C-alpha positions, 0 to 999 in steps of 0.5 A, a space after each residue: 447746120 448745127 453750127 449755124 443753129 448754135 451760132 443763132 442761139 448765141 445771138 439769141 441768148 445775147 440779145 435776150 441778156 442785153 434786153 433784160 438789162 435795157 428796153 425789157 427789164 420790167 417785162 422781165 421782173 414780171 416773170 420772177 416768181 414771188 417764191 425767189 427770195 431775192 429782189 426782182 431787178 437783182 434777178 433779171 439783172 443777174 440772169 441777163 448778164 448770164 444770159 449774155 455769157 452763155 450766148 458768147 460762149 455759144 458763139 465764141 467757144 465751139 471746142 467747148 459747145 458740148 459743155 456749153 450746150 449743156 449748161 445752156 439747156 440746164 439754164 433754160 430749164 432753170 428759168 422755166 419757173 418764170 414762165 410758169 409764175 408768168 402764167 399763174 400770176 397772169 402777168 402781162 409781158 412781151 405780148 403775152 396778154 392773155 392766159 392762153 397765150 401765156 400757157 402756150 409759151 410754156 411749150 416753147 421751153 422745151 424747144 429751147 432745151 432741144 435747140 440747145 442740146 441738138 445744136 452743140 451735139 450735147 444730145 449725142 454725147 448724153 445718148 452715147 453716155 446713157 448707151 454705155 451705162 445701160 451696156 455694163 
């Protein structure tokens, strides 16, 4: 079940990355926080390339799935400010055209983080390291 979830997450990330570079580019630009001192389009293109690479890694590197899972989870945390910015700036995109919808979307990001950690078994590794660290 974890393998299917990991492969599905990889496909979702790769698809999202392609959409950054093609049909949803402008909608992703609306999510770039104004505080980022980099051109919005450059930010969207780079994040799209990263998403494609992470999606491919999830699907093609099962031996390294735990490390990739940690990186993917960190990526989801890193892009969360874009979701917050979309909400705070009242920016429409991806069918999120109300403050309520944009607010509710914020709760989906932790699900993505947990999906990355669980499907790659990285969550268990983190838990075991934490236990070993507190047992000393």
